[in-house]
C-alpha positions in Angstrom: 6.8 6.9 32.4 5.1 7.2 29.0 7.6 7.2 26.2 6.9 9.2 23.0 6.9 7.4 19.6 7.0 9.1 16.2 6.5 7.1 13.0 6.8 8.4 9.5 5.3 6.1 6.8 6.4 5.9 3.2 5.0 4.1 0.2 2.2 1.5 0.0 -0.9 0.7 2.1 1.0 -2.3 3.5 3.4 0.1 5.2 0.5 2.1 6.5 -0.9 -1.1 8.0 2.5 -2.1 9.4 2.9 1.4 11.1 -0.5 0.9 12.7 0.6 -2.4 14.0 3.9 -1.0 15.3 2.0 1.8 17.1 -0.4 -0.7 18.6 2.3 -3.1 19.7 4.4 -0.3 21.4 1.4 1.2 23.1 1.3 -2.0 25.2 4.9 -1.1 26.3 4.2 2.5 27.4 4.6 4.4 24.2 2.2 7.2 23.1 2.2 8.6 19.6 3.8 12.0 19.0 2.9 14.2 16.0 6.4 15.5 15.6 9.9 13.9 16.0 11.5 16.7 17.9 10.8 15.3 21.4 10.2 11.7 20.6 12.1 9.0 22.5 11.8 6.6 19.5 11.6 7.7 15.9 10.8 5.1 13.2 10.9 5.7 9.5 8.9 2.9 7.9 10.3 2.9 4.4 9.6 1.9 0.8 12.1 0.6 -1.7 10.1 0.3 -4.9 11.4 3.5 -6.5 14.8 5.2 -6.3 13.2 8.6 -5.3 11.5 6.9 -2.3 14.8 5.5 -1.1 16.7 8.8 -1.4 13.9 10.6 0.5 14.6 8.4 3.4 18.3 9.4 3.5 17.2 13.1 3.2 14.8 12.7 6.1 17.5 11.0 8.2 19.7 14.1 7.7 16.9 16.3 8.9 16.5 14.2 12.0 20.1 14.4 13.1 19.8 17.8 14.9 16.8 16.5 17.0 18.8 13.5 18.1 21.9 15.6 18.9 19.8 18.1 21.0 18.3 15.2 23.0 21.7 13.7 23.6 23.1 17.0 24.7 20.5 17.0 27.4 21.6 13.4 28.3 18.3 12.2 27.0 17.9 9.2 24.7 16.4 9.1 21.2 16.4 5.8 19.3 16.4 6.4 15.6 15.1 3.4 13.6 14.7 2.6 9.9 12.1 -0.1 9.2 10.5 -1.5 6.1 11.7 -2.4 2.7 14.6 0.0 2.4 15.8 -1.3 5.7 15.6 -4.8 4.5 17.4 -4.1 1.2 20.0 -1.6 2.4 20.5 -2.3 6.1 24.3 -2.3 5.9 24.4 0.7 3.6 22.2 2.7 6.0 24.5 1.9 8.9 27.5 2.9 6.9 26.1 6.1 5.6 24.2 7.2 8.7 26.2 6.5 11.8 23.6 7.9 14.1 20.9 5.4 13.1 20.5 3.0 16.1 18.3 0.3 14.6 17.5 -1.2 11.2 14.7 -3.8 11.0 13.0 -5.5 8.1 9.2 -5.7 7.7 9.1 -9.3 9.0 10.7 -8.5 12.3 8.8 -5.6 13.8 6.9 -7.9 16.2 10.3 -8.1 18.1 10.5 -4.3 18.4 10.0 -4.1 22.2 12.8 -6.6 22.7 15.1 -4.7 20.3 14.4 -1.3 22.0 15.1 -2.8 25.4 18.3 -4.3 24.1 19.4 -1.0 22.8 18.6 0.8 26.0 20.6 -1.9 28.0 23.6 -1.3 25.7 23.3 2.4 26.2 23.2 2.1 30.0 26.5 0.2 29.8 28.1 2.9 27.6 28.2 0.6 24.6 27.5 1.9 21.1 23.8 1.5 20.4 23.4 -0.1 17.0 21.4 -3.1 15.9 20.4 -4.7 12.5 17.5 -7.2 12.3 16.8 -8.1 8.7 16.5 -11.9 8.9 13.3 -13.6 7.7 12.2 -15.4 10.9 10.6 -18.8 10.8 7.7 -17.7 12.9 5.0 -15.3 11.5 5.0 -11.9 13.0 1.2 -12.0 13.1 1.3 -14.7 15.7 3.0 -12.4 18.2 1.1 -9.1 17.7 -1.5 -8.0 20.3 -5.1 -7.4 19.3 -5.6 -4.0 17.7 -6.5 -1.5 20.4 -6.7 1.8 18.5 -7.9 2.7 15.0 -6.4 5.9 13.6 -8.1 5.4 10.2 -11.6 6.0 11.5 -14.3 4.5 9.4 -11.9 2.9 6.9 -9.1 0.4 7.7 -6.5 -1.8 6.1 -6.2 -5.5 6.9 -3.1 -7.4 5.7 -4.0 -11.0 4.6 -1.0 -11.9 2.6 2.7 -10.8 2.3 5.6 -11.5 0.1 5.8 -12.4 -3.6 6.9 -15.5 -5.6 6.5 -13.8 -9.0 10.0 -12.3 -9.3 9.3 -9.7 -11.9 12.7 -8.6 -13.1 12.2 -4.9 -12.2 10.9 -5.5 -8.7 12.6 -5.8 -5.3 9.6 -7.0 -3.3 10.6 -10.8 -3.3 13.9 -9.7 -1.7 12.5 -7.3 0.8 9.2 -9.0 1.8 10.2 -12.6 1.2 8.2 -15.5 -0.1 4.4 -15.5 -0.2 2.7 -16.1 3.1 -1.0 -16.2 3.7 -2.6 -15.7 7.1 -5.1 -18.2 8.4 -8.7 -17.2 7.6 -9.7 -17.4 11.2 -7.2 -14.7 12.2 -8.3 -12.5 9.4 -12.0 -12.9 10.2 -11.3 -12.1 13.9 -9.4 -9.0 13.0 -12.1 -7.9 10.7 -14.7 -8.4 13.4 -12.6 -6.3 15.8 -12.3 -3.5 13.3 -16.0 -3.4 12.6 -16.9 -3.5 16.3 -14.8 -0.3 16.6 -16.8 1.6 13.9 -14.9 0.6 10.7 -17.3 0.5 7.8 -14.9 -0.1 5.0 -12.1 -2.7 5.0 -9.4 -3.0 2.3 -7.6 -6.3 2.3 -3.9 -6.0 1.6 -1.1 -8.1 0.1 1.8 -7.7 -2.2 -0.1 -10.2 -4.4 -3.4 -10.1 -2.5 -5.2 -12.4 -4.9 -2.5 -15.0 -4.5 -4.1 -15.6 -1.1 -4.3 -19.3 -0.1 -4.8 -19.4 3.6 -6.0 -22.1 5.9 -9.8 -22.4 6.0 -12.0 -23.8 8.8 -10.0 -27.0 9.0 -6.3 -27.9 8.5 -7.1 -29.6 5.2 -9.2 -26.7 3.8 -7.6 -23.9 1.8 -9.3 -20.7 0.9 -8.6 -18.4 -2.1 -9.4 -14.7 -2.0 -12.8 -15.2 -3.5 -13.9 -17.4 -0.7 -12.4 -15.1 1.9 -14.2 -12.1 0.5 -17.5 -14.0 0.8 -16.9 -14.8 4.4 -15.9 -11.3 5.4 -18.9 -9.9 3.6 -21.1 -11.8 5.9 -19.9 -10.0 9.0 -22.7 -7.6 10.2 -22.3 -3.9 9.8 -19.6 -4.0 7.2 -20.6 -1.6 4.4 -17.7 -1.7 2.0 -15.0 -4.2 1.0 -11.9 -3.8 -1.2 -8.6 -5.5 -1.9 -5.3 -4.5 -3.4 -2.8 -5.1 -5.0 -3.6 -7.9 -7.5 -1.6 -9.7 -10.1 -3.4 -10.7 -13.4 -2.1 -14.3 -13.1 -4.0 -14.8 -9.9 -7.5 -13.7 -11.0 -9.5 -16.9 -11.0 -13.1 -17.8 -11.6 -14.0 -17.8 -7.9 -12.7 -14.2 -7.6 -14.6 -13.1 -10.7 -17.8 -14.5 -9.2 -17.1 -12.7 -6.0 -17.4 -9.4 -7.9 -20.7 -10.6 -9.3 -22.2 -11.9 -6.0 -21.0 -9.6 -3.3 -22.8 -6.2 -3.3 -20.5 -4.6 -0.8 -17.4 -5.5 -2.8 -16.7 -2.1 -4.5 -16.9 -2.0 -8.3 -13.3 -0.8 -8.6 -10.2 -2.9 -9.1 -6.6 -1.9 -9.3 -5.0 -4.5 -11.6 -1.4 -3.7 -12.6 -0.3 -4.7 -16.1 2.9 -2.6 -16.4 3.1 -2.9 -20.2 1.0 -3.6 -23.2 3.8 -5.2 -25.2 4.2 -9.0 -25.0 7.9 -8.7 -25.6 8.3 -6.4 -22.6 5.9 -8.4 -20.5 8.1 -11.4 -21.1 11.3 -9.5 -20.3 9.6 -8.3 -17.1 8.8 -12.0 -16.2 5.1 -11.1 -15.7 4.0 -14.5 -16.8 1.0 -13.3 -18.9 0.3 -11.6 -22.3 -1.5 -8.5 -23.1 -4.5 -10.5 -24.5 -4.6 -12.5 -21.3 -5.0 -9.2 -19.4 -7.7 -8.0 -21.8 -9.7 -11.2 -21.3 -9.6 -10.8 -17.5 -10.9 -7.3 -18.0 -13.7 -8.6 -20.3 -14.6 -11.4 -17.9 -14.8 -9.0 -14.9 -17.0 -6.6 -16.9 -19.4 -9.3 -17.8 -19.7 -10.3 -14.2 -20.0 -6.7 -12.9 -20.9 -4.3 -15.7 -20.4 -1.2 -13.6 -16.8 -2.1 -12.6 -14.0 0.3 -13.4 -10.2 -0.3 -13.4 -6.9 1.3 -12.5 -3.5 0.0 -13.3 0.3 0.5 -13.0 2.5 1.2 -16.0 6.3 1.3 -16.3 7.7 3.1 -19.4 11.2 2.9 -20.7 11.9 -0.7 -19.5 15.2 -1.9 -20.9 14.8 -2.7 -24.6 11.4 -1.0 -25.0 11.1 0.1 -28.6 8.7 2.6 -30.0 6.5 -0.3 -31.2 6.5 -1.7 -27.7 5.4 1.6 -26.3 2.7 1.9 -29.0 1.3 -1.5 -27.8 1.1 -0.1 -24.3 -0.9 2.9 -25.6 -3.2 0.6 -27.5 -3.9 -1.5 -24.4 -4.8 1.7 -22.5 -7.2 2.7 -25.2 -8.7 -0.8 -25.3 -9.3 -1.0 -21.6 -10.3 2.7 -20.9 -9.1 3.1 -17.3 -10.7 5.2 -14.7 -7.2 6.1 -13.4 -3.7 4.8 -13.6 -0.3 5.2 -12.0 2.7 5.4 -14.3 6.4 5.7 -13.8 9.6 5.7 -15.8 11.8 2.7 -15.2 14.5 3.1 -12.5 17.0 0.5 -11.6 16.5 -1.1 -8.2 19.7 -2.6 -6.9 19.9 -6.4 -7.1 17.1 -6.8 -9.6 17.7 -8.6 -12.9 16.5 -5.7 -15.0 19.2 -3.5 -13.6 21.9 -5.4 -15.4 20.0 -5.7 -18.7 21.5 -4.2 -21.8 19.6 -1.6 -23.9 18.8 0.7 -21.0 16.6 3.6 -22.3 17.8 7.2 -22.0 16.2 9.3 -19.4 15.1 11.8 -22.1 13.3 9.1 -24.0 11.7 7.7 -20.8 10.5 11.2 -19.9 8.9 11.8 -23.3 7.1 8.4 -23.2 5.9 9.0 -19.7 4.5 12.4 -20.6 2.6 10.8 -23.6 1.2 8.0 -21.5 0.2 10.2 -18.6 -1.6 12.5 -21.0 -3.6 9.6 -22.4 -4.6 8.2 -19.0 -5.4 11.7 -17.7 -7.9 12.1 -20.6 -9.5 8.8 -19.6 -9.7 9.8 -16.0 -11.3 13.1 -16.8 -13.8 11.4 -19.1 -14.7 8.9 -16.4 -15.1 11.6 -13.8 -17.2 13.7 -16.1 -19.7 10.9 -16.4 -20.6 11.6 -12.8 -21.6 15.2 -13.1 -25.3 15.6 -12.2 -25.4 12.0 -11.0 -25.6 10.7 -7.5 -23.1 8.5 -5.8 -22.6 7.2 -2.2 -19.6 8.7 -0.3 -17.9 7.5 2.8 -16.6 10.6 4.6 -13.4 10.1 6.3 -11.6 13.4 6.7 -12.0 17.2 7.1 -11.3 19.5 4.1 -9.2 22.6 4.2 -12.1 25.0 4.4 -14.8 25.6 7.1 -17.6 23.0 7.1 -15.8 21.0 4.3 -15.7 17.3 4.4 -13.9 14.8 2.1 -14.8 11.2 1.3 -14.5 8.5 -1.3 -16.9 7.2 -3.8 -17.2 3.4 -4.6 -14.6 4.2 -7.3 -12.1 5.8 -4.8 -12.8 9.2 -6.2 -12.1 12.0 -3.7 -15.4 14.0 -3.2 -15.7 17.1 -1.1 -18.9 18.7 0.1 -19.9 21.5 2.5 -22.1 20.6 5.5 -23.0 22.4 8.6 -23.3 19.1 10.4 -20.4 16.7 11.1 -20.6 13.9 8.5 -17.4 12.0 9.4 -17.8 8.3 9.4 -21.1 8.4 7.5 -22.0 7.0 4.1 -24.3 9.6 2.4 -25.7 10.2 -1.1 -24.0 13.1 -2.9 -25.0 14.7 -6.2 -21.9 15.7 -8.2 -21.8 19.3 -9.4 -18.3 19.6 -10.9 -14.9 18.0 -11.3 -11.4 19.3 -10.5 -8.0 17.9 -11.6 -7.9 15.4 -8.7 -11.3 15.4 -7.1 -15.0 16.0 -7.5 -17.3 18.4 -5.8 -21.0 17.9 -4.9 -23.7 18.5 -2.4 -25.5 16.3 0.1 -29.0 15.1 -0.7 
């Protein structure tokens, strides 16, 4: 009998990719996706641990799932409730302590063993044993070696493809090295094969994923050959029928000459790069263990703009890091003005358990963090509006990937990841079409098809 599977995904694109892989893996074992958790036989929350609010949302959602599980069990039916991802890796024991009706906790490196885990839980249940299992080890084998070939693509014309996982940078504010483990790069042959499979199923845009995606150093065509991200992009770009190529998320320290040349020489590599800097103060960058200075970051931006003049940038910023002074914050605002970002993501610092920054002295008050965050967001918002305004009355190509809220409305993305919506009497999903921009809104642009 077909079992029902419900997955809720939190956080980054890597989790979205992982959820796709989990769904694909379990489809081979008789599971079909459910749009709601009420009647599901297995419910998986694929979690994020980067920020405190994301973690607390998981606990809130677990509370909302309790009645569904109780109703199933009252009918003598089974619902396995699982917490996966980075929160599971970081707080597995705490989840089991706080939420006694969670059956399974598994880290992001172990989901290839899900069918075995689910079978084990059902065997325990049949013998009236308490169904609880924690799997958060970092296995020796790579999960990618045990996953079946992708069978279904829920993302339509765009897809994510993980090429690298883990992080060796150990930024003092970040939990990723502890939840995702050491850097691991997939062999190029496996990546190229997965890319070909995606393209054969209608995918026109591929986004390569990694915690530090430009730290990629996978095996090339021979055991002695190693490829960086620049070489890998060149090879993927040669696959017929691929129209767009992206990668995220990068670290400034891993931008090398080969990658810069890739932006110059690969037309389908989109002219938009998310390159997190976190702060414009060298003092704070050192305290964060970022391993680069603000001028180093500026030089990378300059080099990329020389190679690809039309390129635009987004970034991440943390305000209120321990010890951040008014002068440090002013240096961050100066860097933002110097670079002129197309968009940016910004957050006030929050302590992640187990990270070095959490025990630093000179923690900043929440009031001061909130004020600085508001100031920074106002500045980057001005830059985003200015960038979007440049496109009014101009034409750009849009890959349409979803329906809008209104009749005959379609939404797609420009090369710069701007959401653009149009009206069309014909179905344009999955198509790349020219659009003339008429106006801008707070978070999107509106245009008409040419």
